[in-house]
N, C-alpha and C positions, 0 to 999 in steps of 0.2 A: 676833091673829096671822092668823087665817083671813080677816079683812077685808082685810089687806094683801096676801095671796096672791090673793084675788079681784080686788083693784084692779090688781095687776100683770098678771094674766091679761087683764083687760079692756083695759088699756093696750096690751098686746101684740097683741090682736085689732084694736084701732083702728089701730095702727101697720102691721099687715099690710094692712088695708083701704086705708090711705093710700098704701102702696107700690104696691098694685095700681092705684089710681086715677092715681098719678103715671106709672106705666108706660103706661096706656092713653092718657093725655094726651100723652105723648112720641110715641107712634105716630101720633096724630092730627095732631101739629104738624109731622111730617116731610113734606117735599114730594119726590115722586119723579116722574121722567119716564118715560113708556113709550117703547118703541123708536120708535114712530110719531111721537110728539111730539118726540123728540130729532132724528130725521131731518128732520122738518119745520123745526125751528129751524136745523139744520145747513145745509139747502138754502136757506132763506129769509134767513139771516143775511147772506151776501154780496150778495144782491139788494137788501136794505134798505140795506146799507152803500153800495153803488154808487148807489142812488137818492139818498141823503143827499149823497154826494160830488158827484153830477151837479147837484143843486139848489144846493149851495154854490158850485160852479164857475160855474153860470149867473149867480147873483147877483153873484159877485165880478167876473166879466168884464163884466157889464152895468153895474156901477157904476164900474169902473175905466176902461173904454174903451167908452162907449156908441156911438160912431160906428162901431166895428168890428162890434159885435154887432147893432145895430139892423136892418140889412138882412136878417139871418138869424134874427131873433127869433121869427118865426112858425113856422118849421121847428123851431127848438129847443124851443119850447113844445109843439108837437105831439108831438115825440119824448118829451118829459118827461111829457106826459099819457098817451101809450101805455104808458110805463114805469110810471106810477103805478097803472094798473089792476091788474096782478098783485100789486104790492106791497100795495095796499089790501086785495085779496081774501085774500092770505096772512096779513096781520096780523089781519084779521077772523076768519079760521079759528082762528088761534092764541088770540086773546083769547076767542073763543067756547068753545074747549076748556077754557081755564083758568077761565072763569066757570062752566062746567058742573061742573068739578071742585070749585070752591068751594061751589057750591050743594049738591052731594052731601055734602061734609064738614059743612056747616051742618045738614043733616037728620040726620046721625048724632049 
């Protein structure tokens, strides 16, 4: 009878430890955005969307009516290149932050 009581007590201790470990794993698995990250995504989202729409429009116009686009293609590509610089820099900053956060979680 005493062995059964000891065994039940041991199982309860193991269960409590397992619950604590599951709780800590849940906390590690959650992803949260800081205010700065959220605002960065909020401000950069429309810029990236406009960049993608502009690129799609250029490709669509150039393939559907090349005679109309060809005389202005150099100006259009310069504008697209100027627009690409802040988009690339912003996306680089965001991915850098997320990769830093991932490295910190891996160390924990």
